C-alpha positions, 0 to 999 in steps of 0.5 A: 555510309557503306556501299557508296555508288557514284555515277558520272555522265560525260559527253566525250573522252577527256571530259571526265578527267578534266572536270572530275578526275581527282574526285573520281580517283578519290572515291575509288581509293576510298572504296566507292563503286565509281561508274563512268558513262561516256556518251560519244567517242569524241570523233570531232575533237581537234587533234593537238600532236602533229604526228596524230593529225592523220586521225582527223575526223574527216578521214573515216572517223579514225579518231573515235576508235583511237580515243577509246584507247585514250579513255581506257588509259585514263580510267586506269590512271583514275582507278575506274574499272566500270566504264560504259559508252551510252548504248554501246561504243559509237551508238551516238556520235560527237556533234561538234560545236554548236552551229556546225554542220556535224550537228545534223549528222544522223548519229549526232548525240545532239539529235538523239531521241531523248527518251531513247538515250535516257532509256539506255542510261536507265539500264545502267542506273538500275543495274548499278543503283547509284546514290549519286549522279554527276553531270553538267548543268542545263547549259552543258557547263559551257554550251557544247551541244553534247554537254547540253544533251548529256544534261537532258539525258541524265535528268530524264533518266533520273526521273524514269529510273524511279518509275515503275513500269518503265523498261526492265529492272527494278525502279531506283531513286537516285538520292542526289543529282549534281552539276559540275562547276568551277568557281570563278574566284578560282579561275581568276586566281589561276589567271593571275598565276598563269600570267607569271608562269613560264609556259607557252600557253595563252592567258585569257581573261576570266571575263571572256570565258563562257563558263564558271560559277559564282562562289555562292552558287557552289554547294559542294567542294571535294578536296582531292588534292592527294589524287591530283597525280592520278588526274594528271596521268589521266589527262596526259592519256588524252594526248590528242586533246590535252597538252599538260605542263604541270600544273597547267593544261591547254586544249587545242586553243592553247588557252592555259588553265589550272589542273585542279585538285579541289573540284566543285559541284552544285547540288541540283536535286536532293538534300544537302549534307551539313556545310563545313568550313574548308581546311585553313591555309595552315592546315594545307587548305586554300583558305576559302571563306565558304562553308560547303559540303565536302562529300558527294554522299553527305546526308545520305543514310 
């Protein structure tokens, strides 16, 4: 298939690099048009470096504009040239974690009118005309309100973009709609390896984590390990949010996680491509006993 076009919708700067950075870099390198839409500036992110503490969210939202620069550097590392903020930079604001006061901010993305926000994404869809859309599941991967809203907005835009008579531009039907995922078996192996690693990150039990998918629920495995260097560079660009000690990283909670070069997805809408076995260990593979799609565009004519 030629002229492949991939659209990813993420809630905040840094989400794109952590969850899908290697996949994005792989498809860019292979000639696909990759479009990233970010829904907020991440104004409520907890700042890690002490010398950037002055950017805290309670000081005139200085963090949001700073994170625009971080995101631009991350996109450059991944090779992504088509990045947009949903409805323009600052149209909607980071809502903070579920249940906090900033959920009620008048510009909070969590409070955004669904059809209004989806309408902005429809404009992008009809312009770019992607075959594939990637975002979070209906729990927002781990329950953050902006991630949940990103799912709702993406799902609604997926429907509206194909409807004649809605908004401007020619209707466009996206062929495949994916959710991001991380296999709990992969998380468990990383937990065991981190316990033996000489790093200052905290080890948390996989059983206590609020995310992760059963292996049998994952439909798609993208082996993008040759581009893990791009992913690491992109993650380092988000210095306010991420500490990197290759092959590990941590957010402000200092809980260590592995930087993954093999990224997983679950096909929510569309026809899957043929499942194929992953490469065996002797061929540099992970030895996974699962047959999955190995291409987000698999099965699309």
